[in-house]
C-alpha positions in Angstrom: 13.9 -4.2 36.0 15.3 -2.4 39.0 12.8 -1.4 41.7 14.0 2.2 41.5 13.0 2.3 37.8 9.6 0.7 38.5 9.0 3.4 41.1 9.9 6.2 38.6 7.6 4.6 36.0 4.7 4.3 38.5 5.2 7.9 39.5 4.6 9.0 35.9 1.2 7.2 35.5 0.2 6.6 39.1 0.7 3.5 41.1 -2.8 2.2 40.3 -1.9 2.3 36.6 1.3 0.2 36.9 1.2 -3.6 36.9 4.1 -5.7 38.1 2.7 -9.0 39.5 3.3 -12.1 37.4 -0.4 -12.8 37.1 -1.1 -9.3 35.8 1.8 -9.3 33.4 0.8 -12.6 31.9 -2.4 -11.0 30.5 -0.2 -8.7 28.4 2.3 -11.3 27.3 0.4 -12.7 24.2 -1.6 -11.8 21.2 -3.5 -13.6 18.4 -0.3 -15.0 16.9 -0.2 -17.7 19.6 3.2 -16.7 21.0 4.0 -15.2 24.4 6.7 -13.1 25.9 6.5 -11.7 29.5 6.9 -8.0 30.0 8.5 -6.7 33.2 6.1 -3.8 33.7 2.7 -2.8 32.2 1.8 0.9 32.2 -1.5 2.7 31.4 -0.8 6.3 30.5 -3.7 8.6 29.7 -1.9 11.5 27.9 0.9 12.4 25.5 3.1 13.9 28.2 3.1 10.7 30.2 4.0 8.7 27.1 6.8 11.2 26.4 8.2 10.9 30.0 8.2 7.1 29.8 10.1 7.1 26.5 12.7 9.6 27.8 13.3 7.4 30.8 13.5 4.3 28.5 16.2 6.1 26.4 18.1 7.0 29.5 18.1 3.5 30.9 17.9 1.5 27.6 14.9 -0.6 28.3 12.3 -1.6 25.6 8.9 -0.1 25.3 6.1 -1.8 23.4 2.8 -0.1 22.6 -0.3 -2.3 22.9 -3.9 -1.8 21.7 -6.3 -4.8 22.0 -3.7 -7.5 21.4 -5.6 -8.8 18.4 -2.7 -8.7 16.0 -1.8 -11.9 14.1 2.0 -11.4 13.7 3.3 -10.7 17.2 3.6 -6.9 16.6 2.6 -6.0 20.2 4.7 -8.7 22.0 7.5 -7.6 24.4 10.0 -10.0 22.8 12.9 -8.4 24.8 10.9 -7.8 28.0 10.8 -4.2 29.3 7.6 -2.2 29.4 4.3 -2.8 27.7 2.5 0.6 27.3 -1.2 -0.2 27.1 -3.3 2.4 25.4 -6.7 1.4 26.9 -7.0 4.6 29.0 -6.4 6.8 26.0 -9.9 6.0 24.6 -11.6 9.3 24.1 -13.3 10.4 20.9 -12.1 14.0 21.2 -14.0 15.6 18.3 -16.4 14.7 15.6 -16.4 17.5 13.0 -19.4 16.7 10.9 -19.1 19.8 8.7 -15.6 18.9 7.6 -16.2 15.1 7.8 -13.4 14.2 10.1 -12.8 13.1 13.7 -10.1 13.3 16.3 -9.6 10.3 18.5 -7.2 8.7 20.9 -5.5 5.4 20.0 -7.5 3.3 22.5 -10.9 4.0 20.9 -12.6 0.7 19.8 -13.1 0.7 16.0 -16.7 -0.4 16.1 -17.6 2.1 18.8 -16.2 4.9 16.6 -18.3 3.7 13.7 -21.4 3.7 15.9 -20.6 7.2 17.2 -20.2 8.8 13.7 -23.3 7.0 12.4 -25.4 9.3 14.6 -24.0 12.2 12.5 -25.0 10.6 9.2 -21.3 9.7 8.6 -19.2 6.6 8.5 -15.7 5.6 9.3 -14.9 3.3 6.4 -12.2 0.8 7.6 -13.9 -2.3 9.0 -11.4 -5.0 10.1 -13.0 -8.3 11.2 -12.1 -7.7 14.8 -13.8 -4.3 14.8 -15.8 -5.0 18.0 -12.6 -5.1 20.1 -9.6 -3.9 18.0 -8.5 -0.3 18.5 -7.8 2.6 16.1 -4.2 2.9 17.2 -3.5 -0.7 16.5 -5.4 -0.4 13.2 -3.1 2.5 12.1 0.0 0.8 13.3 -0.8 -2.3 11.3 -2.6 -0.5 8.5 -5.6 -2.8 8.9 -7.9 -3.5 6.1 -11.2 -5.3 6.0 -14.0 -6.3 3.6 -14.8 -2.7 2.5 -11.2 -2.0 1.4 -12.1 -2.9 -2.2 -14.1 0.3 -2.4 -12.9 2.5 0.4 -9.3 1.6 0.9 -7.4 0.5 4.0 -6.8 2.4 7.2 -4.1 4.7 5.8 -6.6 6.0 3.3 -8.7 7.4 6.1 -5.7 8.8 8.0 -5.3 12.6 7.8 -3.0 13.4 10.7 -1.3 12.3 13.9 0.0 13.4 17.3 2.8 10.9 17.9 5.5 10.6 20.6 8.8 9.7 19.1 11.1 7.1 20.6 13.3 9.8 22.1 10.4 11.5 23.8 9.5 14.4 21.5 5.9 15.0 20.8 5.3 15.6 17.1 2.1 16.6 15.1 1.8 15.7 11.5 -0.7 15.9 8.7 -3.7 18.2 8.1 -7.4 18.7 8.8 -8.1 19.4 5.1 -8.7 17.3 2.1 -5.4 18.4 0.5 -2.0 19.1 1.9 1.5 18.7 0.4 3.8 20.7 2.6 6.9 18.7 3.2 7.4 15.0 3.3 4.3 12.8 4.1 5.4 11.8 7.6 1.8 10.9 8.5 1.6 7.9 6.2 5.1 6.8 7.1 3.7 5.9 10.5 0.8 3.9 9.0 1.9 0.3 9.0 5.0 1.0 10.9 3.9 -1.5 13.6 4.8 0.7 16.5 8.5 0.9 15.7 8.7 4.6 14.9 6.5 6.3 17.5 3.5 5.9 19.8 0.2 7.5 18.7 -1.6 9.7 21.2 -4.2 11.3 18.8 -5.3 10.6 15.3 -7.2 12.7 12.8 -9.4 10.5 10.6 -11.4 11.1 7.4 -15.1 10.4 7.6 -17.5 9.8 4.7 -21.3 10.3 4.2 -23.1 7.2 5.4 -24.5 5.4 2.4 -28.3 5.8 2.0 -28.9 2.2 1.0 -27.2 -1.2 0.7 -28.0 -4.7 -0.4 -26.2 -8.0 -0.1 -26.0 -11.0 -2.4 -24.8 -14.5 -1.6 -23.5 -16.2 -4.7 -23.3 -20.0 -4.5 -20.9 -21.8 -6.9 -20.2 -25.5 -7.5 -16.7 -24.8 -8.7 -13.8 -23.3 -6.7 -12.1 -22.1 -9.9 -15.3 -20.6 -11.2 -15.8 -18.7 -7.9 -12.3 -17.3 -7.8 -12.3 -16.4 -11.5 -15.5 -14.5 -11.1 -13.9 -11.9 -8.9 -12.0 -10.2 -11.6 -15.0 -10.5 -14.0 -17.2 -8.6 -11.5 -14.8 -5.8 -11.1 -14.1 -5.6 -14.9 -17.8 -5.4 -15.6 -18.0 -1.9 -14.2 -19.8 -2.9 -10.9 -18.5 -1.2 -7.8 -19.1 -3.5 -4.8 -18.2 -2.1 -1.4 -17.3 -5.7 -0.4 -16.6 -8.8 -2.4 -15.8 -11.7 0.0 -14.8 -15.3 -0.8 -15.1 -18.5 1.2 -14.0 -22.0 0.2 -15.9 -25.1 1.1 -13.9 -25.7 4.3 -14.4 -22.1 5.5 -18.2 -22.5 4.8 -18.3 -25.7 6.8 -17.0 -24.1 10.0 -19.8 -21.4 10.0 -22.6 -23.3 8.3 -24.6 -23.4 11.5 -24.7 -19.6 11.4 -26.2 -19.3 8.0 -29.9 -19.9 7.9 -30.2 -19.3 4.1 -30.3 -22.8 2.4 -27.1 -23.7 0.5 -27.2 -26.2 -2.4 -25.3 -29.5 -1.5 -23.1 -28.9 -4.5 -21.8 -25.6 -3.1 -17.9 -25.5 -3.3 -17.5 -21.8 -2.7 -19.4 -18.6 -1.8 -19.0 -15.0 -2.9 -20.6 -12.4 -0.6 -21.2 -9.2 -2.7 -22.5 -6.0 -1.1 -23.5 -2.8 -2.9 -24.0 0.5 -1.2 -24.6 4.2 -2.1 -27.7 6.2 -2.8 -31.0 4.3 -3.4 -30.7 5.0 -7.1 -27.1 3.8 -7.3 -27.9 0.6 -5.4 -30.9 -0.1 -7.5 -29.0 0.4 -10.7 -26.0 -1.6 -9.5 -28.3 -4.4 -8.4 -30.0 -4.6 -11.8 -26.6 -4.8 -13.5 -25.4 -7.5 -11.1 -28.5 -9.6 -11.7 -28.0 -9.4 -15.4 -24.4 -10.3 -14.9 -25.3 -13.4 -12.9 -28.1 -14.4 -15.3 -25.8 -14.3 -18.3 -23.5 -16.7 -16.5 -26.2 -18.9 -14.9 -24.9 -18.3 -11.4 -27.1 -19.1 -8.4 -27.6 -16.4 -5.8 -29.7 -15.3 -2.9 -30.4 -11.7 -2.0 -30.7 -10.8 1.6 -34.2 -9.6 2.2 -33.7 -7.5 5.3 -31.1 -6.1 7.7 -31.3 -9.2 9.9 -30.3 -11.5 7.0 -27.5 -9.1 6.1 -26.3 -9.0 9.7 -26.4 -12.8 9.8 -24.3 -13.2 6.7 -21.7 -10.8 8.0 -21.6 -12.4 11.4 -20.9 -15.7 9.7 -18.1 -14.2 7.6 -16.4 -12.5 10.5 -16.7 -15.7 12.6 -14.6 -17.9 10.2 -11.2 -17.2 11.7 -12.0 -18.2 15.3 -14.3 -21.0 14.1 -11.5 -22.8 12.3 -10.1 -24.0 15.7 -12.9 -26.6 15.5 -10.7 -28.3 12.8 -7.4 -28.4 14.6 -6.1 -26.8 17.8 -3.6 -24.4 16.1 -3.2 -22.6 12.8 -0.8 -20.5 10.8 -2.9 -17.6 9.6 -1.6 -15.7 6.6 -3.0 -12.7 4.7 -1.3 -12.8 1.4 -2.3 -10.6 -1.6 -2.1 -11.3 -5.3 -3.4 -9.5 -8.3 -7.2 -10.2 -8.6 -6.7 -12.0 -11.9 -4.3 -14.5 -10.2 -6.5 -15.5 -7.3 -7.5 -18.7 -9.1 -3.9 -19.7 -9.5 -3.3 -19.0 -5.8 -6.3 -21.1 -4.6 -5.4 -24.0 -7.0 -1.9 -24.0 -5.5 -3.2 -24.1 -1.9 -5.5 -27.0 -2.8 -2.5 -28.9 -4.2 -0.4 -27.9 -1.3 -3.0 -29.2 1.1 -3.2 -32.6 -0.6 0.5 -33.0 -1.0 1.5 -32.1 2.6 -1.6 -33.8 4.1 -2.8 -30.6 5.9 -6.1 -28.9 6.1 -5.7 -25.5 4.4 -8.6 -23.2 3.9 -8.9 -20.0 2.0 -11.3 -17.0 2.5 -11.2 -13.3 2.6 -11.2 -10.1 0.7 -11.2 -11.3 -2.9 -12.2 -7.9 -4.2 -8.7 -6.6 -3.6 -6.9 -9.9 -3.9 -6.3 -10.2 -0.2 -6.8 -13.9 0.6 -6.5 -15.4 4.1 -4.8 -18.7 4.0 -5.2 -20.7 7.2 -2.9 -23.7 7.6 -4.5 -25.9 10.3 -2.3 -28.1 12.6 -1.5 -29.5 16.0 1.8 -28.0 17.1 2.4 -30.9 19.5 2.8 -33.2 16.5 6.3 -32.4 15.4 5.9 -34.0 11.9 2.7 -32.0 11.3 4.4 -28.8 12.5 7.3 -29.3 10.1 4.8 -29.8 7.2 2.9 -26.7 8.1 6.0 -24.6 8.2 7.0 -26.0 4.8 3.5 -25.1 3.5 3.9 -21.5 4.7 7.3 -21.2 3.0 6.0 -22.6 -0.3 3.0 -20.4 0.0 5.1 -17.3 0.3 7.3 -18.3 -2.6 4.3 -18.9 -4.9 2.7 -15.6 -3.9 5.8 -13.6 -4.8 6.0 -15.5 -8.1 2.4 -14.4 -8.8 3.6 -10.8 -8.3 1.9 -10.6 -4.9 2.9 -9.5 -1.4 3.4 -11.3 1.9 0.9 -9.2 3.9 -2.2 -7.2 3.1 -3.2 -6.1 6.6 -1.6 -8.2 9.3 1.9 -6.8 9.0 5.3 -8.4 9.5 5.8 -8.4 13.2 8.0 -11.4 14.2 6.2 -14.1 12.4 7.1 -12.9 8.9 10.4 -11.0 9.5 12.6 -13.9 8.2 10.8 -13.7 4.9 11.0 -9.9 4.4 14.1 -9.9 2.3 12.4 -12.2 -0.2 10.0 -9.5 -1.2 11.8 -6.2 -0.6 14.5 -4.7 -2.8 17.9 -4.8 -0.8 18.3 -1.0 -1.1 14.7 -0.4 0.1 15.2 -2.8 3.0 18.5 -1.1 4.0 16.8 2.4 3.8 13.9 1.2 6.0 16.4 0.1 8.7 18.2 3.5 8.4 14.8 5.2 9.0 14.2 3.1 12.1 17.7 3.9 13.4 17.1 7.6 12.7 13.9 7.7 14.7 15.0 5.3 17.4 18.8 5.5 17.8 18.8 3.4 20.9 16.4 0.7 19.6 14.0 1.0 22.6 10.7 1.2 20.7 9.2 -2.2 19.9 12.6 -3.8 19.1 12.9 -7.0 17.2 9.9 -6.4 14.9 9.6 -6.2 11.1 13.3 -6.6 10.2 15.0 -10.1 10.3 15.1 -10.7 14.0 17.9 -11.5 16.3 17.6 -14.2 18.9 14.6 -13.3 21.1 14.7 -13.2 24.9 12.0 -15.6 25.9 9.3 -17.1 23.7 6.7 -19.8 23.6 5.4 -20.8 20.1 
């Protein structure tokens, strides 16, 4: 990028909020996908007018701009695949308002999800979405990817808590969408068009989010099963029985093994899978649901342990949230997928991954949000072993093919980014895909905002798998 442009960009945000040295740029070149692309400049705006000025300059000079939250995305959504500017949102990190009476809040995109949850808890409220990376991921990134989490089975994903937006369009206009009310049907629903758009249609500068009353009580059960198929089949049975768990998480034997040292509750040696079931609500609701769950388990002779206090509950959840990073103890790299199938077809999916693991001689583990059919499939590998890499890529392709045959979808919460873009046409109707590309062109006629994402990608500028 020309020095004159760098000076203009620095003038917008202040020289101290503009990074250009190779060492500094490298920190913003990668995300959790394991790939890296160097930006030319990193900027830290702190208000919508600065973002708008940056995008107007980008349109004038045709350089790419990529918004970045915490860089915790799994599909390369915040990578500057064509160089240009990374727009880091960490300075826009204010909780602007908590409106307890109307159970909503207004936040900036750089607010850490877990910190927002803690802030609203002091008002007797809760922000329901709870991605595994909540201690460091940001609200803006959550909305851009439409993040999910364990509680989605009861409370929905991020878009279900999104009421409105202030967003800067790729051409520099500042637009406000949505409402501060429970209902609102005036015009097209532009707010939810941005949820899951992966930073390709606009850059968020404020978000209006729905809050809920904090549950009065909760209790957690750990179900131990000696059969993988029994564990996965039980998921649909629990939901069909009329129980309403706020979370229903599944872990296979390999997933259990990588976090076993974090679970002090004794597990039978015959354990092949775990189900983590949590109930919440009023004390009466939790008591009633617990009795019904215990009858359900007794009728099926299923072993369980009930967490006796908050410390045990916290321990179980820390173990569950630690699975993904802990898998690197198995192999140095992984392909992390977040496929979704109808709940009743989870057993078929897990049986297929077991067969795939054996046939291709790979370690493949499964865990995740079984309550809504969102299973994380981790294909472990060493990318320096070319033969193993080829087998892993084949496993991913076969996995996607099987998921679609099971009437599922390629992503439940990680998005498409660059890692899944070549598979997008396998799922989407051609007319729908063409319309999506037209929407992108309408919002971003010069293709300056997060180019190369979602849609089947062209050759990238520089990359390191």
